[in-house]
C-alpha positions in Angstrom: 93.2 67.1 90.4 91.9 71.0 90.2 94.4 73.7 88.6 95.6 76.1 91.6 94.4 79.7 90.8 92.0 82.2 91.9 89.0 80.2 90.9 90.0 77.3 92.8 91.2 79.2 95.9 91.2 82.1 98.0 93.9 84.8 97.2 94.2 88.1 99.5 94.7 91.3 97.8 97.1 93.3 99.5 99.6 96.4 98.6 102.4 96.0 96.2 105.0 97.1 98.5 107.9 94.6 97.1 109.5 94.4 93.9 111.6 90.8 93.6 114.0 89.9 90.9 114.2 86.3 90.7 111.0 83.7 90.7 113.1 80.6 91.7 112.7 78.1 94.2 114.9 80.2 96.8 113.2 83.6 96.9 109.5 81.5 96.5 110.0 79.1 99.0 111.6 80.8 101.8 112.0 85.0 101.4 108.2 84.4 99.9 107.2 82.3 102.6 108.7 84.8 105.3 106.6 87.3 103.9 103.5 85.5 103.9 104.0 84.6 107.6 104.1 88.2 108.6 101.5 89.1 106.5 99.6 86.5 108.4 101.0 87.3 112.0 101.6 91.2 112.1 100.4 94.1 110.1 103.0 93.9 107.4 100.1 93.5 104.6 102.1 93.7 101.8 102.3 91.8 98.6 105.5 91.1 95.6 105.8 92.0 92.2 107.8 89.3 90.7 109.9 90.7 88.0 111.7 87.9 85.7 115.7 89.0 85.3 116.4 87.0 82.5 114.3 86.9 79.0 113.7 82.8 79.6 112.2 82.0 83.1 108.8 81.0 85.3 106.9 84.1 85.0 104.3 82.5 82.4 104.2 79.4 84.5 103.5 81.5 87.6 100.6 83.5 86.0 99.0 80.6 84.9 97.9 79.6 88.1 97.6 83.2 89.4 101.0 83.6 91.0 99.6 80.9 94.0 101.9 77.6 95.1 102.5 75.6 98.1 105.7 75.5 99.9 105.7 72.0 102.1 107.6 72.4 105.7 109.3 69.5 106.9 111.6 68.5 109.6 111.7 69.3 113.4 110.3 72.4 115.2 111.4 72.4 119.1 111.9 68.5 118.9 108.5 68.1 117.3 107.7 66.8 113.9 106.6 69.1 111.0 105.4 68.2 108.0 103.1 71.4 106.7 101.6 72.0 103.6 100.8 76.1 103.0 99.6 78.2 100.0 101.6 81.0 99.5 99.5 83.9 98.2 102.0 87.0 98.5 102.9 87.6 94.7 100.2 90.0 93.0 101.9 89.4 89.9 104.7 88.5 87.7 106.1 90.3 84.9 108.6 89.4 82.0 110.6 93.2 81.7 111.4 91.8 78.1 108.0 91.7 76.6 106.4 93.9 79.4 108.9 96.6 80.0 106.2 99.9 80.5 104.7 97.5 83.4 108.2 97.3 84.3 109.0 100.6 84.4 105.4 101.7 85.9 106.2 99.7 89.4 108.3 102.7 90.1 105.7 104.8 89.5 103.9 103.0 92.6 104.2 105.4 95.7 103.8 102.5 98.2 106.9 100.3 96.8 109.2 100.4 99.6 111.8 97.3 99.1 113.5 95.7 96.3 114.5 91.6 96.6 116.8 89.8 94.5 118.2 86.5 93.6 119.8 86.5 90.1 122.3 83.9 90.6 125.9 84.6 91.4 126.5 85.8 87.9 123.7 88.4 88.3 125.7 91.1 90.0 127.7 92.1 87.4 128.3 95.6 85.0 127.9 95.1 81.6 128.9 98.2 80.0 127.0 97.4 76.9 123.5 97.9 78.6 122.2 101.7 77.6 119.7 103.7 79.5 117.1 103.7 76.9 117.4 99.7 76.6 113.9 98.3 77.2 115.3 96.5 79.4 119.3 96.9 80.4 120.6 93.4 79.8 122.2 92.9 83.7 120.4 93.1 86.8 122.0 96.3 88.2 121.2 97.9 85.0 117.8 97.2 85.2 117.7 98.5 88.7 119.7 101.5 88.1 116.7 101.9 85.5 113.8 101.6 87.5 115.6 103.8 90.5 116.5 106.3 88.3 112.9 106.3 86.8 111.3 106.5 90.4 113.9 109.5 91.1 112.4 111.5 88.6 108.7 110.6 89.2 108.8 111.8 92.5 111.2 114.7 92.0 113.7 113.4 94.1 111.8 113.0 97.2 114.2 111.1 99.9 111.2 109.3 101.3 110.8 107.3 97.9 113.8 105.5 98.3 113.6 101.9 98.2 115.4 99.5 100.6 117.3 96.6 98.7 118.1 93.1 99.7 120.1 91.2 97.5 120.2 87.6 98.2 122.7 86.3 95.6 125.4 84.0 97.1 128.2 85.9 96.7 130.8 87.8 99.1 129.6 91.6 99.9 126.7 91.3 97.8 125.3 94.5 98.7 128.7 96.3 98.6 128.9 94.6 95.2 125.3 95.5 93.6 126.2 99.3 95.0 129.1 99.7 93.0 127.8 98.3 90.3 125.1 101.1 90.1 127.6 103.3 90.7 129.4 102.3 87.8 125.8 102.8 85.5 125.4 105.9 87.0 128.9 107.4 85.8 128.2 105.7 82.4 124.6 107.0 81.6 125.6 110.2 83.4 122.6 110.2 85.9 124.4 113.2 87.8 125.2 114.0 91.1 121.8 114.6 92.6 120.4 111.2 91.6 123.7 109.6 93.1 123.0 111.5 96.3 119.2 110.4 96.4 120.7 106.7 96.0 123.1 107.0 98.6 121.0 108.5 101.0 117.5 107.3 100.2 118.1 104.2 99.1 119.4 101.2 102.1 
C-alpha cells in the first residue's frame, strides 16, 4: 500500500482560518469532517492548523502523511445503507508548541484567523497557577490560549475585528463558561490589564 501524503494524493490548499487544540479521533473524524464538507459544499474555504495541547501527542504522525487521513462513514441515511470512505484534507499542518513555540505564537499574527476549536479532554480546561506568561508554552490549555489571544491583541493593537470565535468541545458541563472563567483567572494572574480583558469580552465569542 502506498503511503498517504501529498505525493500520492491531491491536497487542496486553503486559507488557514481555524486553530484546533487537539488531534484526537473526535476532532478529526467529526469536527474536521464537517469542515471538509463545508469546504466542499459552500464557500467556507478554510483550513485547520492543529496544535498539540500536551507535550506528547500525534502531530509527528499527522505531519508524516501531510495531515491527510480517511474517515469511514457507516450507518443509515434516510433508510439507505451508507459505507463511504473520504479523504480529509482540511488540516494544513500540525504544530507541537513545546518544540515549535515560535510557530505556535505566530498563528496569532495571521489576520485571517477566525476560529478556535478545542477538545483537550475533560481535564483540559483547568487553571494552573504555576503557569507564567513567558512560559513557552504555558502548560495548561487555557494558559496557551490566553498567551495566543494576548499576542493577537497586541499584534493588531486591540482591533475589535481581530477577535476569535471559540468553540470548546470538552465534555464538561458549561464548557464555554468554564473556559472563559479560566481565561479571566490568567488575565488577573498575569496582570494583562482591563483593555485586554475588554477586548476578550467583546471581540471574542
